[in-house]
N, C-alpha and C positions, 0 to 999 in steps of 0.2 A: 503495499499498498504506501500511498504518498504522505509526504509530511503535510501535517496538519498545522495550523497557525496556534493552536490551542494545546497541541500535545508536546511531550518533553522529548522533542528530535533533537539530534547534534544541529548546532548553528555553526555556519561556516566562518570562521574568523582568519587573519592574516597574523603571522608571527613578525612584529616589527623590532623585536630585538636586535637582530642582524641588520636592520636597515639604520638604526639608530646607532650602533656602533660604528657602521661606515661614515655616516652623516659626522659623528664625534672625530673620526679620525683624519676626514678630509678638513673639518673646521680647525684641528691643531695644525696640519700641515699649512695651511693658507696663514694663520696667525704667526708661525713661524718664518714664511718666505718673505710676509708683507714688509717688515722692514729692512729686508734685504733689497728691494727692488728700487731702482735710483728715482728719488722723488722730482728730480731735474736734469736738463741734462746742461752742460755746461758748454758755452757756447764763446769761442775767441773772437773778440771785433778785432781787426787791424787799426792800429793806431796811427795816425798821421804822425808823419817825422818829416822835418823840414830838411833833415841831411840827406834822407831820401829823395825827396823831391828834387834839390838842387844837382842829385847825380842822375837821376834817371833822365834817359835822352828818348826822344822823339824819334819813331822811324821815318825815314824820309818818304815811305809810301804810305804815312796816318795822314787819314782825310777827316777835317774836322769843320764842321760848320757851326759858326758860332753866333749865337742872336744876343746881340747887345742892349742894354738897358732901353737906348732909345729907338728900337724896333729895327735897327740895322742888323742886316746878314752879312757874314763874312765867311770865304772860303777858306781855308789854312791846308797846305799842306806839307808837314815836316817842318812843322813853325814858321813859315813863310806864308803871307796872305796872297793870294792868286784871283780872288774875285770878289765883288763886293753886290749887295742887292739890298732887298729890304722885306719886311715880312710880308706885307702886301703885294711885293714885286718880286718874289726870288726867282723870275726867269733866268736872270743871269748866273745864279749859281747853279741851276739845273744846268746851262747850256754849258759853262766850265765842267762839270762834273762829266758830263757827257762825251764831250772833249777828252778830258783827262782819260777816261775808260778806252776810249777810241785809242790815245796815244800810247797807253799800256799795250794795249792788244798787238798795236802795229811793232812797236817796239821789244815784243816778247819778254815785260815785267811780268813776272808772274808771281804765284802766292808763295809763301814758304813752305816748301815741300813738294809743289807741285809743278816744279822745272822740268823733271824727264818725264811726266806723265803724257805721253803723246795719244793716248786713248780718250783722254777727257777734249772736248771742244776748247778753242781758245777762249770762249765768253767765260766757261766756269773754271779757267785755271787763273784768270787774272783778279789781281786784289782788286774789291768792290766793296769795302766795308769802309762805311762812313758814320762819324760820331756826329751827334747832334746835341751841341751845347748850349743849354738854357737856362736863364735864373729861376728858382724854385715858384717865385711868386710870379710868372708868367701865365696869361690866361693857357689852358689846353686848346684852344681852336687857333691861337696864332702859333702855336709849334707845330700842330697839325697841318698847315698851310706849307709849312718849310719840309714836314716829312714826306708829303705829298709830292712836292718837287723831286727833292733827293730820291725819292723811290721809282719815280718816274724817269729819271736819267739814267737808272739800271744799278743804284746802288743793293746792293746784299750781301750781308745783313746791315740794320741800321741800328745803331747802338746810341740811346739815348743818355745825356749827364746832365745833372744837375749842380748849379753854381749859387752859393748864396751871394747876395745882393751887398754890397757894401754901404754901411750906415754912414 
């Protein structure tokens, strides 16, 4: 016969003692491990050194587009200014960059490490990295106008640098 609710039949039950033992062991393991895990990651931030800045030399292939406080723009190659423009008229900068890249291609001025890579097309072998340097307080839209012109001239990659304005 089946079990009845009123009768004195066996009731199913789970033995929870082994489950509690496992839970307590896990609790002890986590309590021991918790103080051992690192609470923070140590980060080293490079410090500005006037001594290093004085000794650093810029490569003659480095191209920097410098946006000045008066919204003027200048193209600098290896420390020498080669073109001028303005934020609202960056066309001369773009034309100078396109001419620079064309000259590098014709003269075979290749990126470091790609001199012997004849399997790559010349457009991928020339150095086309350009850094855009602007004050931190400039509007993003003004800087984007210059970035668009630089990218349109064939520069790749384009790096952004900020500088604090002198008070």
